C-alpha positions in Angstrom: 123.6 160.2 178.7 121.2 158.4 181.3 124.3 156.5 182.8 126.1 160.0 183.0 122.9 161.5 184.7 122.7 158.4 187.1 126.4 158.4 187.9 126.2 162.1 188.6 123.3 161.8 190.8 124.9 158.9 192.7 128.1 160.6 193.3 126.5 163.5 194.4 124.2 161.5 196.8 127.4 159.7 198.1 129.1 162.8 198.8 126.3 164.5 200.3 126.0 161.5 202.7 129.8 161.7 203.6 129.6 165.4 204.0 126.8 165.3 206.4 128.4 162.6 208.4 131.7 164.5 208.6 130.0 167.6 209.7 128.0 165.6 212.3 124.7 166.9 211.0 121.3 165.3 210.2 120.1 165.5 206.6 116.4 166.7 206.3 113.9 164.0 206.2 113.2 164.3 202.4 116.9 164.3 201.4 117.4 161.4 204.0 114.7 159.1 202.4 116.2 159.9 198.9 119.6 158.9 200.1 118.3 155.6 201.9 116.7 154.8 198.7 119.5 155.3 196.5 121.8 153.4 199.0 119.3 150.5 199.0 119.2 150.4 195.2 122.9 150.5 195.0 123.5 147.7 197.4 121.0 145.6 195.3 123.1 146.2 192.2 126.3 145.6 194.0 125.1 142.4 195.7 123.8 140.9 192.2 127.2 140.3 191.4 128.1 136.7 192.3 130.7 134.1 192.5 130.9 132.5 189.0 130.0 135.4 186.9 132.7 136.7 184.5 134.9 140.0 185.0 132.7 141.5 182.1 129.6 141.0 184.3 131.3 142.8 187.2 132.4 145.6 185.1 128.6 146.4 184.5 128.4 147.6 188.1 131.9 148.3 189.1 135.2 149.8 187.9 138.7 149.4 188.8 140.4 151.2 191.6 144.0 152.2 191.9 146.4 150.2 193.8 148.2 146.9 193.7 146.3 144.2 191.7 146.8 141.0 189.7 144.9 139.2 187.1 143.5 137.0 190.0 143.1 139.6 192.8 141.7 143.3 192.3 139.7 145.9 194.4 136.7 147.4 192.4 134.7 150.4 193.1 130.9 151.0 192.5 130.5 153.1 189.4 128.2 155.5 191.1 130.2 156.2 194.2 133.9 155.2 194.7 133.6 154.9 198.4 131.7 151.7 197.8 134.0 148.9 197.2 134.4 145.0 197.0 137.6 142.9 196.7 137.4 140.1 194.1 139.5 137.0 193.4 139.2 135.5 189.9 139.9 132.2 188.4 141.8 133.0 185.0 139.9 131.8 181.9 141.3 131.9 178.3 144.2 134.0 177.3 144.7 137.4 178.8 144.2 140.7 176.9 147.3 141.6 174.8 146.3 145.3 175.1 143.9 147.4 177.1 140.3 146.8 176.2 138.2 149.5 177.7 138.2 148.8 181.4 140.0 145.4 180.9 143.8 145.7 181.8 146.6 144.0 180.2 147.0 140.5 181.4 143.2 140.2 182.5 140.5 138.6 180.4 136.7 139.5 180.3 135.9 135.7 180.5 137.8 135.5 183.9 135.5 133.9 186.4 134.7 135.4 189.8 136.0 133.0 192.5 135.3 135.0 195.5 133.7 138.4 196.1 133.7 140.3 199.3 130.7 142.2 200.7 130.4 145.7 199.6 132.3 147.9 202.1 133.0 151.6 202.6 136.6 153.2 202.2 138.3 156.4 201.2 139.3 156.5 197.5 142.9 155.0 196.7 144.6 156.5 193.8 148.0 155.7 192.2 
């Protein structure tokens, strides 16, 4: 329940920031402070995912995005706001999954190691 509440708050905060930016407005200082704090905390969580960690570690902070991907390369979106993204390259470890296991797609392994991860960036949502 806590994760759902945090995800909902994060998504609302993200959408509020984007909406304000699109309208060219300026949020009030209280809301602005809350948004800044949320973004700072979110960036800390995203940047805690490092080279050498596993795909399973990555999936604690990010989820998959639509679009082209392979076992060795995929774009992930932040759980709380799909506009925050990272591009990840993996070294394959062990046998790939024989079926979909939660957020692990067929052909991927939760033990795959992060070889390279981009800095978080902003981009509109990609869907299949």
